[in-house]
N, C-alpha and C positions, 0 to 999 in steps of 0.2 A: 736563182733569182726568181722572184714571183712575178706574175703578170703585172701586178700593180707597180712594182719597181721598174719594170720594163717600160710601162706607160709613162711613169714619171721621168725616166731618162729621155724618152722620145719627146715629151712635152718640153723639157728643158732645152733639148737641142733645137726644137722648133722656135722657142722663144729667143734663143741666142741668134738663130738665123734671121728672124724677123728684126731683131735689134740691129744686126749688121746691115740689113737692107735699108732700114730707116736712116742709119748713119751715112750710107753711101748716097742716098737720095738727098739728104741734107748737105753733104759735101758738094754734090753736083750743083745744088742751088747756090751755095756760096761761091763756087768757082765761076758759075755763069755771071755772077754779079761782080767778079773781079777780086773777090776776097780770098786769095789763094792760101794765105796763112791759116785762116779759119778752116778752110776745106782740108788742108793737110793735117791740121790738128785733130779733125774728126776721124781721119784714118789711123792716126797714131795713138789715139786715146785708149786708155786702159790696157796697154800692152804691158804685161808683167812677167818677170822671171822670179821664180820662187827659189831662194837659197835656203835649204833645210839643213840645220846644224844641230848636233847633239852636244850638250854641254860637256866640255873637256875633250872634245874631238874636233876642234877648229884647226883647219889646215890653211896656211898662207896661200898655197897654190890654188885651192878651191875658192878662197875669197877673191883672189886676183882674177880668176876665170869668170866668176859671176860679175864682178865690176866691169871688166872689159867687154863681156857679152852685152850687158845692159847698155853700156855706152855705145857699142857698135850698132845695135839694133834699135836704139833710142827707146828703151823700155824702162819702166819703173822696176825697182827691186823690192821684193818682199822677203824679209829675213825671218824665217821661222826658227826660233831658238828654243829647243826643247831640253828641259832639265829633267832629272830623275825624280824630283819631288815637286809637290805643288807649292811648298813654302819658300820658293826661291825669291831672292831680293829683287825688288822692282827698280832698283837704281841701275846705273850703267854697268855693263858687264866688261870686266877688264879684257876679256878675250876679244871683244868687239869694238872697243873704243877707238883703236887706231884705224880700223876698217871704216867705221862711221865717219871719221875725219877724212879719209880718202874719198868716200862717197860724196861728202859735202864739197870737197875741193873739185871733184869732177862734175859737180852739179847734177848728180843722179838722184832723182826723187826716190826715197825709200821709206819703208815703214818696218818697224820691229814688232813681230808678233811672238808672244811667249806661249809656250805650252809645256806640258809635263807628261812623263810616261813614255809611251812607245812612239818613236819617231815615225815609223811607217804609218801608224794609225793617224797621227797628226797630219801627215802629208795628204793622206786620203781625205780626211775631213776638210782640210783647207781647200784642196782643189775641187772638191764637191761644192763648196760654198762660193769660191772665187773662180768663176769660169773664164776670166780673162788671162789666166796664167798660161803662158806659151809652153813652158817646160820647167822642170824641177832640176836643180843642181844639188848634188850631194857629194861628200868627200870620199866615201867608200861604201861598198855594199855591207861591210861589217857593222857600220853605225846604224843601219836600218832596223836591225832586230834588237838592238840594245833597249832593254826595258819592256820588251814584248813577251807575251806568253807564247812559247814555242809551238804549241799544238793548236793554235787558233786557226782552224780551216776557213772560217768566215773571212778573216783578215786576208788570208792567202787569195781567196776568190776576189775580194775587193781590189787587192793589189794588181791582179791581172787585168782589171778593168779601169786602171788609172786613166784619167781623162786627158793626160798630156804625156809627152815624152819625158824620160828620166835620163839625165846626163850625170855620169859618174866620173869624177875627177880623182885619179889616184896615181900613186907613184908607179914607175915601171916595174913590171914583174920580172924578177931575176930568175934565170934558168938554172 
């Protein structure tokens, strides 16, 4: 990492911390005036869980985990749906339609973000842009490298510096 990249990361962290302080101060002001609902909303705002999916590798257990977690922690859900090509259909995805219905029924705010190529790179790019992501949920470590160049050392370095925790939901390992 160059010193410029390090300075950019520190600047981003400082801006994020300042934003949190501003939110806390605003929440305190609303609470002092008796507007507890607004105060609470300032604390819960922009909490996001990123569900990262590779086309053709959608697992019901992973979808359910993401839904339940977002519901439990009162977070919004970002669904990063990565296909192998850039010319994917912009309509509804049959793999996700029942899940979107479940999200609406549970009243979980969500947004569907489409990408193409390497899932790992798409996760890195997304979490670098969207700092409110608390953690990333994926269905298996195997899906991360699908569509990636295997010898990309820069990608490996970036992956080690992922800005948030990674939760892997997978079936039991059989001995």
